[in-house]
N, C-alpha and C positions, 0 to 999 in steps of 0.2 A: 238435375236430371235435363234441366229446360239448355243448359249452359253446353251440355254433352252432346244433345240433339241437336243443337246449333254448329257443331264442330263436324259431326260426323255427316249432315247434310253439305255443308262446306268440302270434306273431302272428296265426298260422293261426286259434287260438282268441277274439283279438280282432276277426280279420276277420268269423268268423260272428255274434258279438254286435253288432258294426255294423252287418253285413248285415240282423240279424234286426229290428234297431231301426229299420234304413231303413223295412221294410215294416209295421212296426206303428205308427210314428210317422205315416205317412202314411194307413193306414187307420182309425186313432184320430181322428181328422178327421171320419170318417164314422161314426164309432159303431161300427165293425166289429172284432170282436176276432180279429184276422187268425191265432193260435196255432189257432183252430176248424178254420182252413181251409189249412193245410199240412202238406206231411207230413216226413220227415226227409231226404229228399232236395234239397227245395225250401230246407230251412234249411242244410244244409250248403253250397247254391251261391248263398245268399241276397245274400253280399256282391257279388257278380259286377256288379251294374248300379252300384255305386259303386267298384269295385276300383281306376279309373283315377286316379278324382280322389283314392285314400286313397292310391297310389302315389308321385303325382306328389309329395305334399307328405311323405310318411313316407319315401320310398328314399335322399335323400340323407345325412339322419340317422341312417337305419337303417345305412347303410353303414360312417359314422363308430362308431356302437356297436360294429358285428362287428369293425371294424378294431381299436379300441381294447382289442379282449382281446389282443390281440397285441403291442400298443405302446400303452399310454393315455399315458403322457404325452407321447411325440410327436404322438399322435393330439387332446389337448387343443389344442397349437398349430395344428393343421391346422385345427381346425373354430371355430377362434377368431377372429371377422372383428377384433378390437381389434389380436390379435398380426399378422396378415396385414396389417393396413395400418401397424402400426407396424414391420414390416419393410422396406416399401416406402418409409416415410419416413425413415429412417435409412441411407437410400445414400449412400454415402461424400462424394458434394457436398454432401447434404443435412446431414449431420452435422456438415461443418467449418463450414457459413456460418450456420448458426443454433442459438439455446440450447437446451436441452434443453425450457426451459417454452414455448417457441415451438411446436415439434414437437408439443408435448402438445397444445395451443391447437389446432393444424391438424387434426390427429387428433380433436381432439372435435367440432369444427367439419362435419367431411365426414359422421362418424358420424351427426353430429345432425339434418343436414341431409337426409341419408339414410333416417331413420326419417321426420322430419318429412312429405316429399314422399310417403312410402307412406302416411303417415297421411291426407295430404290425397287423394291421388286414392281411398282408400277410403270416404272421406266422401263426396265427390263422388258414389261410385257406389250408397253406401248410400242417402243420404237420398231420392233420386227412387223408390228402391224399396220404401221404407216408407210414403213417400206417397201411392204407386200404390195398394201394399197396405191400407192403411187407409180409401182413397176407394172400393175396387173397381173400379178405372180400368184400362179396357183398355191403357193404357201399359202392365199388366203382362206382355201378352202379347210384350214385347220384353225381358223378362227371362228370360234362358234359364239352362242350368247353369253355362256357363263362366261369364257374369256373375257370380253368384254365389259361385261358385270363387274367380275372380280378388279381387274384392270381400275374402271373408274372409282371404284369402289375403294381400294386401296390410297387411289390419287386425292380423294376427296379428302378422308381420313387424315393422310397425310398433311395437307394444306387447309385445311379446316377453320383450326385456329386462325390464320389470317384473317380470312373472308367473313366469319363470325365478328372480331372487331372492326370490321368494315361496316357490315351490316349494323353491328350495335350503334357506331356514330350515326348510320343512316337514320337508325329509327328516334334519333333524337331530333330529327329534323320534323317529324310526324306525332310525336308525344314528347312530354315533359323531361322523361328520361329515358334510358336505355329499356326495349322493350324483347325480351326473350322469345316471345314468340313470333313476332315478327320476323328476326334473325331465323328462326326456325323454318320457317315458311318460305322465306326469300332463298336461304341458303337450298332447303330440296327440291324447290320449284328449278333451281339453275344444273342443280345434280340431274333432275330428272329430264331435262331438258337436252340437257350434255349426251346423256344415257340414251335418248329415245333418236338423238339424230345420228350418234357413231353406229347404234344397230343397224339403222335403216340403211347409212351410208355404205358399211360392208354387206349388207345383205341386195343392196341392189345391183354392187359392183360383180359381185360373183355371176350373178344372172346378166350383166350385159359382158363379161370375159366369158361365156357360154358354159356358165356352172349352174346351173337354176338345182333349187331343192327339188322339184316335181318335173316329169314329162305328162304328158296326156294327150290322151287320142279323142279327138272328139268330132263326131259323127253330126252332120247337118244333112238337110234334104237335098242337096243336090251335091254335096262335096264330103272329104276326109281332112282332116287337119291333124297332123303329127307334131307335138313341139316336139322338133329334134334338129340339129345343125342350126341352122340360120333362124330357125321359130322356137322362141322360148316363152316356157309360160312365165307369165308374172303374177299374178294371182286371181283372187274371183271375191265379190261381195255376195250378196242373197240373189240379185238379181242379171250379175253382168261378171262377164271372163276376161280376164285382159292377157293379149299374148304380144310377143315385141319382137318384130324382124330385126336381129343384130346388126343383118348388112345393111338393110338400109335406113336403120334407126326410125321405122314406122312400126305403130301400135297398130294391133290387132281387137275390136273389141265386141263381143260377142254377146246378145241378150240370151238369156236363158229357155227364151220363148223360141228363140232360133234353133236351139239343139235337140236333137233329138235323142242323143246317148254320150255321155262321157266318161271315160276311162281315164280316172290320174292315178299316178305311183310315185314314191318317194325313189329316187336314184342315186343319192349317197348322203350318206351319214352326217348329222347335225341336225340343227334347230333352224338356221337362217343359212 
């Protein structure tokens, strides 16, 4: 039980780091030092916007790690796709009819085809996204959180065996033998960082080319600001609202105490 609590504490600590990085990376694209505009509560809950995506990727493997605390050897076999496939291919009829070498070739063919298919799907989605991003194309509007997530997830599972072998070797530097937990944590940290950066890169690009997700009407004591045309709504924290002049590339940062009233509405489909 103590070990499980330690794992959960460590996971929460990682979530806070990823959540903060999610905010930091996005606002850095607008030259805003976001750590000056958030409080402790916002920092503690900063991961909530990306929590679902993180859980989808991490939960299956995290369960395996937790289960391995109780039965490490059994768990290794359960979470090894090669072992699982081998068991399926070595049923009685298959074992009698084919030689060991034939079974190995079939096994490798299935695993290889599975990886290549995922790599093809990932690249088929990734290349148009990169082209639209570089050209500041309105086609970028069709790129949502789910498409980024699925693309990276397929890419991850296609090439993960290569990186797992690499991290297994690196783990031997710190441990006497290869450490699965080290490889698991390192791989997923890398995946999350790539996902967070990609997500925020697309999000900020849409704002900068004139397609923000929200528009706002902000009423101050002496004037009214509408985020249309050259003025874009960038985001907000508990105490501040961030706008961007797309023409001059200058930021407008307003304190909530300066605002009498604000009306915000979503102006296009999507989640980023």
